[in-house]
PABA-303362 format. One record per atom (N, C-alpha, C): x, y, z; residue number from 1. Coordinates in steps of 0.2 Angstrom, whole numbers. Layout:
BEGIN
R:x:y:z:nr
R:X:Y:Z:NUM
...
END
This chain:
BEGIN
R:x:y:z:nr
R:-161:112:33:1
R:-161:111:26:1
R:-163:103:24:1
R:-168:102:21:2
R:-170:95:19:2
R:-165:91:15:2
R:-161:95:11:3
R:-156:92:7:3
R:-151:88:11:3
R:-150:91:17:4
R:-144:88:21:4
R:-147:82:25:4
R:-153:81:26:5
R:-156:76:30:5
R:-153:69:28:5
R:-153:67:22:6
R:-151:61:20:6
R:-144:59:22:6
R:-140:64:22:7
R:-133:63:24:7
R:-132:62:31:7
R:-136:66:35:8
R:-136:65:42:8
R:-139:58:44:8
R:-144:56:40:9
R:-147:49:41:9
R:-141:44:40:9
R:-137:45:35:10
R:-132:40:33:10
R:-127:40:39:10
R:-125:46:41:11
R:-120:46:47:11
R:-123:43:53:11
R:-129:44:55:12
R:-132:41:61:12
R:-132:34:60:12
R:-133:31:54:13
R:-133:24:53:13
R:-126:21:54:13
R:-121:25:52:14
R:-114:22:53:14
R:-113:22:60:14
R:-115:28:64:15
R:-114:28:71:15
R:-117:22:75:15
R:-123:21:73:16
R:-127:15:76:16
R:-123:8:75:16
R:-120:8:69:17
R:-116:2:68:17
R:-109:2:70:17
R:-107:7:74:18
R:-100:8:76:18
R:-95:8:71:18
R:-97:11:65:19
R:-93:12:60:19
R:-92:19:57:19
R:-93:24:62:20
R:-93:31:60:20
R:-85:33:61:20
R:-82:36:55:21
R:-75:38:56:21
R:-75:45:58:21
R:-69:46:61:22
R:-68:53:63:22
R:-60:54:63:22
R:-58:60:62:23
R:-51:62:61:23
R:-48:63:68:23
R:-43:59:70:24
R:-40:59:77:24
R:-33:61:76:24
R:-31:66:80:25
R:-24:68:80:25
R:-19:63:82:25
R:-13:64:80:26
R:-7:60:82:26
R:-6:61:89:26
R:-5:55:93:27
R:-3:56:100:27
R:0:49:102:27
R:5:49:106:28
R:8:43:109:28
R:13:40:104:28
R:15:34:106:29
R:20:31:102:29
R:17:28:95:29
R:21:29:90:30
R:19:27:83:30
R:18:19:82:30
R:12:17:83:31
R:11:10:81:31
R:6:9:75:31
R:5:15:72:32
R:-1:15:67:32
R:2:17:60:32
R:7:21:59:33
R:9:24:53:33
R:12:18:48:33
R:13:20:42:34
R:17:16:37:34
R:24:19:36:34
R:27:23:41:35
R:33:26:40:35
R:38:21:43:35
R:39:15:39:36
R:42:9:42:36
R:50:11:43:36
R:53:15:39:37
R:60:16:40:37
R:62:22:43:37
R:56:26:46:38
R:57:32:49:38
R:60:37:45:38
R:59:37:39:39
R:61:43:34:39
R:57:49:34:39
R:51:49:36:40
R:47:55:35:40
R:49:61:38:40
R:53:60:44:41
R:56:66:47:41
R:64:66:47:41
R:66:62:43:42
R:74:61:43:42
R:78:67:41:42
R:83:68:44:43
R:87:74:42:43
R:89:74:34:43
R:90:68:31:44
R:93:68:24:44
R:87:71:20:44
R:81:69:21:45
R:75:71:17:45
R:74:79:18:45
R:75:81:24:46
R:74:88:26:46
R:80:92:22:46
R:86:89:22:47
R:91:93:19:47
R:90:93:11:47
R:88:87:8:48
R:87:87:1:48
R:82:92:-1:48
R:77:93:3:49
R:71:98:1:49
R:74:105:2:49
R:77:106:7:50
R:80:113:9:50
R:85:115:3:50
R:89:110:1:51
R:94:112:-4:51
R:90:113:-11:51
R:85:109:-12:52
R:81:110:-18:52
R:78:117:-19:52
R:75:119:-13:53
R:72:125:-13:53
R:77:131:-13:53
R:83:130:-11:54
R:88:135:-11:54
R:90:136:-18:54
R:90:131:-22:55
R:92:132:-29:55
R:86:134:-34:55
R:80:135:-31:56
R:75:137:-35:56
R:70:132:-37:56
R:70:126:-34:57
R:65:121:-36:57
R:58:124:-34:57
R:53:124:-38:58
R:46:126:-37:58
R:42:122:-32:58
R:38:125:-28:59
R:34:121:-24:59
R:28:118:-28:59
R:25:121:-32:60
R:20:119:-37:60
R:22:117:-44:60
R:19:113:-47:61
R:21:111:-54:61
R:18:116:-59:61
R:13:119:-57:62
R:10:124:-61:62
R:5:122:-67:62
R:5:115:-68:63
R:1:113:-73:63
R:1:105:-74:63
R:-2:102:-78:64
R:-1:95:-80:64
R:5:94:-83:64
R:7:87:-82:65
R:14:85:-85:65
R:14:86:-93:65
R:8:86:-96:66
R:8:87:-103:66
R:8:94:-105:66
R:7:99:-100:67
R:8:106:-102:67
R:15:108:-99:67
R:14:113:-94:68
R:21:116:-92:68
R:23:112:-85:68
R:19:108:-83:69
R:20:105:-76:69
R:25:99:-76:69
R:28:98:-82:70
R:34:93:-82:70
R:40:95:-80:70
R:42:95:-74:71
R:48:98:-71:71
R:54:94:-72:71
R:60:96:-72:72
R:66:92:-72:72
R:66:87:-67:72
R:64:89:-61:73
R:64:84:-55:73
R:60:78:-56:73
R:54:79:-60:74
R:50:73:-61:74
R:54:68:-66:74
R:57:71:-71:75
R:60:67:-76:75
R:66:64:-73:75
R:70:67:-69:76
R:76:64:-66:76
R:74:59:-61:76
R:68:59:-57:77
R:66:54:-53:77
R:64:48:-57:77
R:60:49:-62:78
R:58:43:-66:78
R:63:40:-70:78
R:68:43:-72:79
R:74:40:-75:79
R:78:36:-70:79
R:80:39:-65:80
R:84:36:-59:80
R:80:30:-56:80
R:73:31:-55:81
R:69:26:-52:81
R:69:20:-57:81
R:68:21:-63:82
R:68:15:-68:82
R:75:11:-67:82
R:81:15:-67:83
R:87:11:-66:83
R:87:8:-59:83
R:85:11:-54:84
R:85:8:-47:84
R:81:1:-47:84
R:75:2:-50:85
R:70:-4:-50:85
R:71:-9:-55:85
R:76:-8:-60:86
R:78:-12:-65:86
R:72:-13:-70:86
R:68:-7:-71:87
R:62:-7:-75:87
R:64:-3:-82:87
R:60:-4:-87:88
R:61:0:-93:88
R:59:7:-92:88
R:53:8:-89:89
R:51:15:-88:89
R:48:15:-81:89
R:47:21:-78:90
R:43:23:-72:90
R:39:29:-74:90
R:33:30:-71:91
R:29:36:-71:91
R:27:38:-64:91
R:28:44:-63:92
R:27:47:-56:92
R:19:50:-56:92
R:16:48:-50:93
R:9:50:-49:93
R:9:53:-42:93
R:4:57:-40:94
R:4:61:-34:94
R:2:57:-28:94
R:0:50:-29:95
R:-2:46:-23:95
R:-2:39:-26:95
R:-2:34:-21:96
R:-3:27:-23:96
R:-10:26:-25:96
R:-15:29:-22:97
R:-22:28:-24:97
R:-22:31:-32:97
R:-20:37:-33:98
R:-20:39:-40:98
R:-17:35:-45:98
R:-11:32:-44:99
R:-8:27:-48:99
R:-12:21:-49:99
R:-14:18:-44:100
R:-17:12:-44:100
R:-24:12:-48:100
R:-28:17:-46:101
R:-34:18:-49:101
R:-33:20:-57:101
R:-28:24:-58:102
R:-27:26:-65:102
R:-25:20:-69:102
R:-21:16:-67:103
R:-18:10:-70:103
R:-24:6:-73:103
R:-29:4:-68:104
R:-34:-1:-69:104
R:-40:2:-73:104
R:-40:9:-73:105
R:-45:12:-77:105
R:-43:13:-84:105
R:-37:12:-85:106
R:-34:14:-92:106
R:-31:8:-96:106
R:-27:4:-93:107
R:-24:-1:-97:107
R:-28:-7:-99:107
R:-32:-10:-94:108
R:-36:-16:-97:108
R:-41:-13:-101:108
R:-43:-16:-107:109
R:-47:-14:-112:109
R:-54:-18:-111:109
R:-59:-16:-115:110
R:-66:-18:-115:110
R:-66:-26:-115:110
R:-62:-29:-120:111
R:-63:-36:-121:111
R:-58:-40:-116:111
R:-55:-37:-111:112
R:-50:-40:-107:112
R:-54:-42:-100:112
R:-50:-46:-96:113
R:-52:-48:-90:113
R:-47:-47:-85:113
R:-49:-44:-79:114
R:-44:-43:-73:114
R:-46:-48:-68:114
R:-42:-52:-66:115
R:-43:-56:-60:115
R:-39:-54:-54:115
R:-42:-52:-49:116
R:-39:-49:-43:116
R:-40:-52:-37:116
R:-35:-52:-32:117
R:-36:-55:-26:117
R:-41:-51:-22:117
R:-45:-55:-18:118
R:-51:-52:-15:118
R:-49:-47:-9:118
R:-43:-47:-7:119
R:-41:-42:-2:119
R:-37:-36:-5:119
R:-37:-35:-11:120
R:-33:-30:-15:120
R:-35:-23:-12:120
R:-31:-18:-13:121
R:-32:-12:-11:121
R:-39:-9:-14:121
R:-42:-4:-10:122
R:-48:-1:-13:122
R:-46:3:-19:122
R:-40:6:-20:123
R:-39:10:-25:123
R:-39:6:-32:123
R:-37:0:-32:124
R:-37:-5:-37:124
R:-44:-6:-39:124
R:-48:-8:-34:125
R:-55:-9:-36:125
R:-59:-3:-39:125
R:-57:3:-36:126
R:-60:9:-39:126
R:-58:10:-46:126
R:-52:9:-48:127
R:-50:9:-55:127
R:-53:4:-59:127
R:-54:-2:-57:128
R:-58:-7:-61:128
R:-65:-5:-62:128
R:-68:-2:-57:129
R:-75:1:-58:129
R:-75:6:-64:129
R:-70:10:-64:130
R:-70:15:-69:130
R:-68:13:-76:130
R:-65:7:-76:131
R:-62:4:-82:131
R:-68:0:-86:131
R:-66:-3:-91:132
R:-70:-6:-96:132
R:-70:-13:-96:132
R:-65:-16:-93:133
R:-63:-23:-93:133
R:-68:-27:-88:133
R:-69:-34:-90:134
R:-73:-38:-85:134
R:-68:-39:-79:134
R:-71:-40:-73:135
R:-67:-41:-67:135
R:-70:-47:-63:135
R:-66:-51:-60:136
R:-68:-56:-55:136
R:-63:-56:-50:136
R:-65:-57:-44:137
R:-61:-58:-38:137
R:-59:-65:-37:137
R:-53:-67:-35:138
R:-51:-73:-33:138
R:-50:-74:-26:138
R:-50:-80:-23:139
R:-49:-81:-16:139
R:-42:-79:-14:139
R:-41:-76:-8:140
R:-35:-73:-6:140
R:-29:-78:-6:140
R:-24:-76:-10:141
R:-18:-80:-11:141
R:-19:-87:-13:141
R:-24:-88:-17:142
R:-26:-94:-20:142
R:-25:-94:-28:142
R:-19:-97:-30:143
R:-17:-97:-37:143
R:-22:-101:-41:143
R:-25:-107:-38:144
R:-29:-111:-42:144
R:-36:-107:-43:144
R:-38:-103:-38:145
R:-44:-99:-39:145
R:-43:-94:-45:145
R:-37:-91:-45:146
R:-36:-86:-51:146
R:-36:-90:-58:146
R:-33:-96:-58:147
R:-33:-100:-64:147
R:-40:-102:-66:147
R:-44:-104:-61:148
R:-51:-106:-62:148
R:-55:-100:-65:148
R:-54:-94:-63:149
R:-57:-88:-66:149
R:-55:-87:-73:149
R:-49:-88:-74:150
R:-47:-87:-81:150
R:-50:-92:-86:150
R:-50:-99:-84:151
R:-52:-104:-88:151
R:-60:-103:-89:151
R:-63:-101:-84:152
R:-70:-100:-85:152
R:-72:-95:-90:152
R:-68:-89:-89:153
R:-69:-84:-94:153
R:-67:-86:-101:153
R:-62:-90:-102:154
R:-60:-92:-109:154
R:-66:-97:-111:154
R:-68:-101:-107:155
R:-73:-106:-109:155
R:-80:-103:-111:155
R:-81:-97:-108:156
R:-87:-93:-110:156
R:-86:-88:-116:156
R:-81:-89:-119:157
R:-80:-84:-125:157
R:-75:-79:-124:157
R:-72:-78:-118:158
R:-67:-72:-117:158
R:-61:-73:-122:158
R:-60:-68:-126:159
R:-54:-68:-131:159
R:-49:-63:-129:159
R:-50:-58:-125:160
R:-45:-53:-124:160
R:-39:-55:-120:160
R:-36:-49:-117:161
R:-30:-50:-113:161
R:-32:-51:-106:161
R:-28:-55:-102:162
R:-29:-57:-95:162
R:-24:-53:-91:162
R:-27:-50:-86:163
R:-23:-46:-81:163
R:-24:-49:-74:163
R:-18:-51:-71:164
R:-19:-54:-64:164
R:-16:-49:-59:164
R:-20:-47:-54:165
R:-18:-42:-49:165
R:-17:-44:-42:165
R:-12:-42:-39:166
R:-11:-44:-32:166
R:-7:-39:-28:166
R:-7:-39:-22:167
R:-2:-35:-18:167
R:3:-40:-16:167
R:10:-38:-15:168
R:15:-42:-13:168
R:15:-43:-6:168
R:13:-38:-2:169
R:12:-39:5:169
R:6:-35:7:169
R:1:-39:10:170
R:-6:-36:11:170
R:-6:-32:17:170
R:-10:-26:16:171
R:-9:-20:20:171
R:-13:-21:27:171
R:-18:-26:27:172
R:-21:-27:33:172
R:-20:-34:37:172
R:-17:-38:33:173
R:-15:-45:36:173
R:-7:-46:37:173
R:-3:-42:33:174
R:4:-42:33:174
R:7:-49:30:174
R:3:-52:26:175
R:5:-58:23:175
R:7:-57:16:175
R:11:-62:13:176
R:14:-61:7:176
R:10:-65:1:176
R:10:-62:-5:177
R:7:-66:-10:177
R:12:-71:-13:177
R:9:-76:-16:178
R:13:-81:-19:178
R:16:-79:-26:178
R:20:-74:-26:179
R:22:-70:-33:179
R:25:-75:-38:179
R:29:-80:-35:180
R:32:-84:-40:180
R:27:-89:-44:180
R:22:-91:-40:181
R:17:-95:-43:181
R:12:-91:-48:181
R:11:-85:-46:182
R:7:-80:-50:182
R:11:-78:-56:182
R:17:-78:-56:183
R:21:-76:-62:183
R:21:-82:-67:183
R:22:-88:-64:184
R:21:-94:-68:184
R:14:-94:-72:184
R:9:-93:-68:185
R:2:-93:-70:185
R:1:-88:-76:185
R:4:-82:-75:186
R:3:-76:-80:186
R:7:-78:-86:186
R:13:-81:-85:187
R:16:-83:-91:187
R:13:-89:-95:187
R:10:-93:-91:188
R:6:-99:-94:188
R:0:-96:-99:188
R:-3:-91:-96:189
R:-9:-89:-99:189
R:-8:-82:-103:189
R:-1:-81:-104:190
R:1:-75:-108:190
R:-3:-68:-105:190
R:-3:-68:-99:191
R:-6:-63:-95:191
R:-1:-57:-92:191
R:-4:-52:-91:192
R:0:-47:-87:192
R:-1:-48:-80:192
R:5:-47:-76:193
R:4:-48:-69:193
R:5:-41:-66:193
R:1:-38:-62:194
R:1:-32:-59:194
R:2:-33:-51:194
R:8:-30:-49:195
R:10:-31:-42:195
R:10:-24:-38:195
R:6:-24:-33:196
R:6:-18:-29:196
R:11:-19:-23:196
R:16:-15:-23:197
R:22:-16:-18:197
R:21:-11:-13:197
R:16:-8:-12:198
R:15:-2:-7:198
R:18:-3:0:198
R:17:-9:3:199
R:20:-11:9:199
R:26:-15:9:199
R:29:-16:3:200
R:35:-20:3:200
R:41:-16:1:200
R:39:-10:-3:201
R:45:-6:-6:201
R:48:-3:0:201
R:55:-3:0:202
R:59:0:5:202
R:61:-5:11:202
R:56:-10:11:203
R:57:-15:17:203
R:60:-21:15:203
R:58:-24:9:204
R:61:-31:7:204
R:64:-30:0:204
R:68:-35:-1:205
R:71:-36:-7:205
R:78:-32:-7:205
R:82:-34:-13:206
R:89:-31:-13:206
R:88:-23:-14:206
R:92:-20:-9:207
R:92:-12:-9:207
R:85:-10:-7:207
R:80:-14:-5:208
R:73:-12:-3:208
R:69:-11:-9:208
R:71:-15:-15:209
R:67:-14:-21:209
R:60:-18:-21:209
R:59:-22:-15:210
R:52:-25:-15:210
R:53:-32:-16:210
R:47:-36:-15:211
R:46:-43:-15:211
R:46:-45:-23:211
R:45:-40:-27:212
R:44:-42:-34:212
R:51:-41:-38:212
R:56:-39:-34:213
R:62:-37:-38:213
R:65:-42:-43:213
R:64:-48:-42:214
R:66:-53:-46:214
R:62:-54:-53:214
R:56:-51:-53:215
R:52:-51:-59:215
R:51:-44:-62:215
R:53:-39:-59:216
R:51:-32:-61:216
R:56:-31:-67:216
R:53:-28:-72:217
R:57:-26:-78:217
R:55:-31:-84:217
R:51:-36:-82:218
R:49:-41:-88:218
R:43:-37:-92:218
R:42:-39:-98:219
R:37:-36:-102:219
R:30:-37:-101:219
R:29:-42:-96:220
R:22:-43:-94:220
R:21:-42:-87:220
R:25:-37:-84:221
R:25:-36:-77:221
R:24:-28:-76:221
R:19:-26:-72:222
R:19:-19:-69:222
R:19:-19:-62:222
R:23:-15:-59:223
R:24:-14:-52:223
R:22:-7:-50:223
R:19:-7:-44:224
R:17:0:-41:224
R:22:1:-35:224
R:25:6:-34:225
R:29:8:-28:225
R:27:14:-25:225
R:24:14:-19:226
R:22:20:-16:226
R:28:24:-13:226
R:28:30:-13:227
R:33:34:-10:227
R:31:37:-3:227
R:25:36:-1:228
R:22:39:5:228
R:22:34:11:228
R:25:28:10:229
R:26:24:16:229
R:33:23:18:229
R:36:18:16:230
R:43:17:19:230
R:48:22:16:230
R:46:25:10:231
R:50:30:7:231
R:49:37:11:231
R:44:38:15:232
R:44:44:19:232
R:41:50:16:232
R:39:50:10:233
R:37:56:7:233
R:29:55:5:233
R:28:56:-2:234
R:22:56:-5:234
R:22:54:-12:234
R:17:52:-15:235
R:17:50:-22:235
R:18:43:-23:235
R:19:41:-30:236
R:19:34:-32:236
R:23:33:-38:236
R:26:28:-39:237
R:29:26:-46:237
R:26:20:-49:237
R:24:20:-55:238
R:22:14:-59:238
R:28:12:-63:238
R:31:6:-62:239
R:36:3:-66:239
R:33:-1:-71:239
R:35:0:-78:240
R:31:-4:-83:240
R:35:-3:-89:240
R:33:-7:-94:241
R:36:-7:-101:241
R:35:0:-104:241
R:40:2:-108:242
R:39:8:-112:242
R:33:10:-115:242
R:30:5:-119:243
R:24:6:-123:243
R:18:7:-118:243
R:18:3:-113:244
R:12:5:-108:244
R:13:11:-105:244
R:19:13:-103:245
R:20:20:-100:245
R:18:25:-105:245
R:20:25:-112:246
R:17:30:-117:246
R:10:30:-118:246
R:7:24:-117:247
R:0:23:-118:247
R:-4:27:-112:247
R:-1:26:-106:248
R:-4:30:-100:248
R:-3:38:-101:248
R:2:40:-104:249
R:3:47:-105:249
R:-2:50:-110:249
R:-4:45:-115:250
R:-8:47:-120:250
R:-16:46:-118:250
R:-17:41:-114:251
R:-24:39:-113:251
R:-27:40:-106:251
R:-22:40:-101:252
R:-24:40:-94:252
R:-27:47:-92:252
R:-34:48:-91:253
R:-37:54:-90:253
R:-34:57:-83:253
R:-33:53:-78:254
R:-31:55:-72:254
R:-24:58:-72:254
R:-20:56:-77:255
R:-13:59:-78:255
R:-14:65:-82:255
R:-17:64:-88:256
R:-18:70:-93:256
R:-21:76:-90:256
R:-26:75:-86:257
R:-30:81:-83:257
R:-28:83:-76:257
R:-23:80:-73:258
R:-21:82:-66:258
R:-15:87:-66:258
R:-15:92:-62:259
R:-9:96:-60:259
R:-4:91:-58:259
R:2:91:-60:260
R:7:87:-58:260
R:9:88:-51:260
R:12:82:-48:261
R:14:82:-41:261
R:19:88:-40:261
R:20:90:-34:262
R:25:95:-33:262
R:32:92:-35:262
R:36:96:-38:263
R:43:94:-39:263
R:47:92:-33:263
R:45:95:-27:264
R:48:94:-21:264
R:47:87:-19:264
R:41:84:-21:265
R:39:77:-19:265
R:44:73:-23:265
R:45:74:-29:266
R:50:70:-33:266
R:57:71:-30:266
R:59:76:-28:267
R:66:77:-25:267
R:66:72:-19:267
R:61:72:-15:268
R:60:68:-9:268
R:61:61:-10:268
R:57:59:-15:269
R:57:52:-17:269
R:63:50:-20:269
R:67:54:-24:270
R:73:52:-27:270
R:78:51:-21:270
R:78:56:-16:271
R:83:55:-10:271
R:82:49:-6:271
R:75:47:-6:272
R:73:41:-2:272
R:76:35:-5:272
R:76:35:-12:273
R:79:29:-16:273
R:87:29:-14:273
R:90:34:-14:274
R:97:35:-13:274
R:98:32:-6:274
R:94:34:-1:275
R:95:32:6:275
R:94:24:6:275
R:89:21:3:276
R:88:14:3:276
R:95:11:1:276
R:98:13:-4:277
R:105:10:-6:277
R:110:11:-2:277
R:111:17:1:278
R:117:19:5:278
R:116:17:13:278
R:110:16:15:279
R:109:15:22:279
R:105:8:23:279
R:108:3:21:280
R:104:-4:22:280
R:103:-5:29:280
R:107:-2:34:281
R:106:-3:41:281
R:99:-1:43:281
R:95:3:40:282
R:88:4:41:282
R:84:-2:41:282
R:85:-5:35:283
R:81:-11:34:283
R:83:-17:39:283
R:89:-17:40:284
R:92:-22:45:284
R:89:-21:52:284
R:89:-14:54:285
R:86:-13:61:285
R:78:-14:61:285
R:75:-13:56:286
R:68:-14:55:286
R:67:-22:56:286
R:70:-25:52:287
R:70:-33:53:287
R:71:-35:60:287
R:76:-33:63:288
R:77:-35:70:288
R:71:-33:75:288
R:68:-27:73:289
R:62:-25:77:289
R:56:-29:76:289
R:55:-31:70:290
R:50:-36:68:290
R:50:-42:71:290
R:56:-45:71:291
R:58:-52:74:291
R:56:-51:82:291
R:59:-46:85:292
R:57:-44:92:292
R:50:-44:93:292
R:47:-40:89:293
R:39:-39:90:293
R:36:-46:90:293
R:38:-50:85:294
R:35:-57:84:294
R:36:-61:90:294
R:42:-61:93:295
R:43:-65:99:295
R:39:-62:105:295
R:38:-56:106:296
R:34:-53:111:296
R:27:-55:110:296
R:24:-54:104:297
R:17:-56:103:297
R:16:-63:104:297
R:20:-68:102:298
R:19:-75:103:298
R:20:-76:110:298
R:24:-73:114:299
R:25:-74:121:299
R:19:-72:125:299
R:14:-68:122:300
R:8:-66:125:300
R:2:-69:122:300
R:3:-74:118:301
R:-3:-78:115:301
R:-5:-75:109:301
R:-2:-71:105:302
R:-4:-68:99:302
R:0:-72:93:302
R:-3:-73:88:303
R:0:-75:82:303
R:4:-70:78:303
R:8:-72:73:304
R:12:-67:70:304
R:11:-67:62:304
R:13:-62:59:305
R:12:-62:51:305
R:19:-63:48:305
R:24:-62:51:306
R:31:-62:48:306
R:33:-56:45:306
R:29:-50:46:307
R:31:-44:43:307
R:30:-38:48:307
R:31:-32:45:308
R:30:-26:50:308
R:23:-25:51:308
R:18:-28:48:309
R:11:-27:49:309
R:8:-33:54:309
R:6:-31:59:310
R:4:-36:64:310
R:-4:-35:66:310
R:-8:-38:62:311
R:-15:-38:64:311
R:-18:-42:70:311
R:-21:-39:74:312
R:-24:-42:80:312
R:-32:-42:79:312
R:-35:-48:77:313
R:-42:-49:75:313
R:-46:-49:81:313
R:-50:-44:82:314
R:-55:-44:87:314
R:-62:-46:85:314
R:-64:-45:79:315
R:-70:-47:76:315
R:-76:-42:77:315
R:-77:-40:83:316
R:-82:-35:85:316
R:-80:-28:84:316
R:-85:-24:80:317
R:-83:-17:78:317
R:-82:-13:84:317
R:-87:-13:89:318
R:-87:-9:95:318
R:-81:-11:99:318
R:-80:-18:100:319
R:-75:-20:104:319
R:-68:-18:102:319
R:-67:-18:95:320
R:-60:-16:93:320
R:-59:-8:94:320
R:-64:-4:94:321
R:-63:3:95:321
R:-62:4:102:321
R:-65:0:107:322
R:-64:1:114:322
R:-57:0:116:322
R:-54:-6:113:323
R:-47:-8:115:323
R:-43:-2:112:323
R:-44:0:106:324
R:-40:5:103:324
R:-40:11:107:324
R:-45:13:109:325
R:-46:19:113:325
R:-42:18:120:325
R:-42:13:123:326
R:-39:11:129:326
R:-31:11:128:326
R:-29:8:122:327
R:-22:8:121:327
R:-19:15:120:327
R:-23:20:116:328
R:-21:27:115:328
R:-21:30:122:328
R:-25:29:126:329
R:-25:32:133:329
R:-19:30:137:329
R:-16:24:135:330
R:-10:22:138:330
R:-4:24:135:330
R:-5:28:130:331
R:1:31:126:331
R:3:27:120:331
R:-1:23:118:332
R:1:19:112:332
R:-4:21:106:332
R:-1:23:100:333
R:-6:25:95:333
R:-7:19:91:333
R:-12:15:93:334
R:-15:10:89:334
R:-22:11:87:334
R:-23:10:81:335
R:-30:11:78:335
R:-34:5:76:335
R:-40:6:77:336
R:-45:0:75:336
R:-47:1:68:336
R:-47:-5:65:337
R:-49:-5:58:337
R:-56:-9:57:337
R:-61:-6:54:338
R:-67:-10:54:338
R:-70:-11:47:338
R:-75:-15:46:339
R:-78:-15:39:339
R:-81:-9:37:339
R:-81:-7:31:340
R:-79:-11:25:340
R:-72:-11:23:340
R:-67:-8:27:341
R:-60:-8:25:341
R:-58:-15:26:341
R:-60:-19:30:342
R:-59:-26:31:342
R:-65:-30:31:342
R:-65:-37:29:343
R:-71:-41:29:343
R:-75:-41:35:343
R:-82:-41:35:344
R:-86:-41:40:344
R:-84:-47:45:344
R:-84:-45:52:345
R:-82:-50:57:345
R:-75:-50:58:345
R:-71:-46:55:346
R:-64:-46:56:346
R:-61:-40:58:346
R:-65:-36:61:347
R:-62:-29:64:347
R:-56:-31:68:347
R:-51:-26:67:348
R:-45:-28:70:348
R:-41:-22:72:348
R:-36:-23:77:349
R:-31:-18:78:349
R:-25:-19:73:349
R:-23:-14:69:350
R:-18:-15:64:350
R:-12:-12:67:350
R:-7:-16:70:351
R:-1:-13:73:351
R:4:-14:68:351
R:8:-8:67:352
R:13:-8:62:352
R:20:-6:66:352
R:25:-10:64:353
R:32:-9:67:353
R:36:-4:63:353
R:38:1:66:354
R:43:6:62:354
R:49:7:66:354
R:53:11:63:355
R:59:13:66:355
R:58:19:71:355
R:52:21:72:356
R:50:26:76:356
R:49:24:83:356
R:50:17:84:357
R:49:15:91:357
R:55:10:93:357
R:55:8:99:358
R:61:4:102:358
R:59:-2:104:358
R:63:-7:106:359
R:61:-13:109:359
R:57:-12:115:359
R:60:-8:119:360
R:56:-6:125:360
R:49:-4:124:360
R:48:0:119:361
R:41:2:117:361
R:37:-4:115:361
R:40:-8:111:362
R:36:-14:109:362
R:34:-19:114:362
R:39:-20:119:363
R:37:-24:125:363
R:32:-21:129:363
R:32:-14:130:364
R:27:-11:133:364
R:20:-11:130:364
R:20:-11:123:365
R:14:-11:119:365
R:10:-18:121:365
R:14:-23:120:366
R:11:-30:120:366
R:9:-32:128:366
R:13:-29:132:367
R:10:-30:139:367
R:4:-26:140:367
R:3:-20:138:368
R:-3:-16:139:368
R:-9:-19:135:368
R:-7:-22:129:369
R:-13:-25:125:369
R:-15:-31:128:369
R:-11:-36:131:370
R:-13:-42:134:370
R:-17:-40:140:370
R:-15:-35:143:371
R:-19:-32:149:371
R:-26:-30:147:371
R:-26:-26:142:372
R:-33:-24:140:372
R:-37:-29:137:372
R:-34:-34:134:373
R:-38:-40:131:373
R:-41:-44:137:373
R:-37:-44:142:374
R:-39:-48:148:374
R:-45:-44:152:374
R:-44:-38:153:375
R:-49:-33:156:375
R:-55:-34:153:375
R:-55:-33:146:376
R:-62:-33:143:376
R:-64:-40:140:376
R:-60:-45:142:377
R:-62:-52:141:377
R:-63:-53:134:377
R:-59:-51:130:378
R:-59:-52:122:378
R:-55:-58:121:378
R:-57:-62:116:379
R:-52:-67:113:379
R:-50:-65:107:379
R:-43:-64:106:380
R:-41:-62:100:380
R:-39:-68:95:380
R:-40:-68:89:381
R:-38:-73:84:381
R:-35:-69:78:381
R:-29:-70:77:382
R:-25:-67:72:382
R:-25:-72:66:382
R:-24:-69:60:383
R:-23:-74:54:383
R:-16:-76:54:383
R:-14:-82:56:384
R:-7:-84:56:384
R:-6:-86:48:384
R:0:-84:46:385
R:2:-85:39:385
R:8:-89:39:385
END
């Protein structure tokens, strides 16, 4: 069929560029997931869901939140999550992607400006494309670049609201945003600060509240907490002022016209928040593993990020996939990440440290990786932060 030909051509081109994606099954030791605290298969989450089903909690919501889909489990989660994160309100979405894209498509208005870090999540970018505000990217973790963008916009007649967007912990480099400086800048320019805590929630901050815990709850701060990474389930919570939450409920098309997330996902997310508070030893154990992994990496000539995300920059698309394949054959589930997910020339192995592995596993991983790099004569250059 001729109508299919253009799609086949596009796929052939991706293959020729060593950028064709395929779905690969889970196999080997987990060095690729975001299940940082090992909660995805935890007995407590299983028990919470089993108990919820036994008392009649529905699997499906049956409709949008504005119709009959607004289950008691959603409301309980949002109320208790707001208290947990010290926020005025929280709003539950079916995924981090949905929450991020909905936020940026709805809240910034036509006369506004969004200044975002150049390495921000694709979901935020997609939301900005669907939105009406002007957008400009700033150099990674460069507060001066953010301010330059704001000043340039004001100097050329920009009169609306400014929004500054960053991740607290970047998903592909494992480095932290200068949140304190960004907060100062936002206050100076009477701007909103939007912080994506996807990879920090559950791992950092008091009770695992994230790296933005000390500013969350302010009337010019919006924070996204995903429930599908360290919290072990699925979905996402936006923490924000009451007025902005009500605005999303009334104007956010992705929220208004979507069937609500399963009430069971809300049950799982709420139980995960309870676990964060009651089992601090999980964060402590992960911190110890991250320190151990950093020492093992440095001992074999790799740099470190200081977080549970350890990128090993290879640069070459084909080369990174070769090494990833070899590591998988050795029993280590390490995945290669290529452009356009990361900038051109920075194809990498994204190694994540979780409670699903041990110190012995980590030691074996870096032994095998150093050996593979030597065999294939690749020079690794990590982004040291």
